[in-house]
C-alpha positions as a printed Julia matrix, in Angstrom:
43×3 Matrix{Float64}:
   0.0    0.0    0.0
   2.91   2.37   0.63
   3.85   1.97  -3.02
   0.43   3.18  -4.12
   0.59   6.12  -1.72
   4.07   7.1   -2.93
   2.95   6.93  -6.57
  -0.13   9.02  -5.83
  -2.47   6.22  -6.89
  -4.4    6.61  -3.64
  -5.01   9.78  -1.71
  -6.45   9.19   1.77
  -8.43  12.16   3.09
  -6.78  13.91   6.03
  -9.18  15.62   8.41
  -6.6   17.11  10.78
  -2.89  17.22  11.56
  -1.53  17.52  15.1
   2.01  17.75  16.47
   3.0   14.77  18.59
   2.83  16.95  21.71
  -0.93  17.26  21.11
  -1.59  13.53  20.78
  -4.27  13.67  23.44
  -6.28  16.25  21.48
  -5.82  14.23  18.3
  -7.12  11.11  20.0
 -10.11  12.98  21.38
 -10.96  14.22  17.9
 -10.51  10.8   16.3
 -12.71   9.14  18.91
 -15.43  11.76  18.54
 -16.43  10.33  15.14
 -17.23  13.84  13.92
 -14.51  14.04  11.26
 -14.33  12.52   7.82
 -10.79  11.39   7.11
  -7.69  10.55   9.05
  -6.25  12.34  12.06
  -2.47  12.48  11.58
   0.25  12.94  14.2
   3.33  14.84  13.03
   6.81  14.32  14.5
């Protein structure tokens, strides 16, 4: 699947991006089921 992502064959929707320090807020958002797409943690 990483191959397809790298080639741009798939494009998963990203609902929000959070720095790792805000992992708790990211988890709260993901568990709320109010977003469409992925919640991503950034290093």
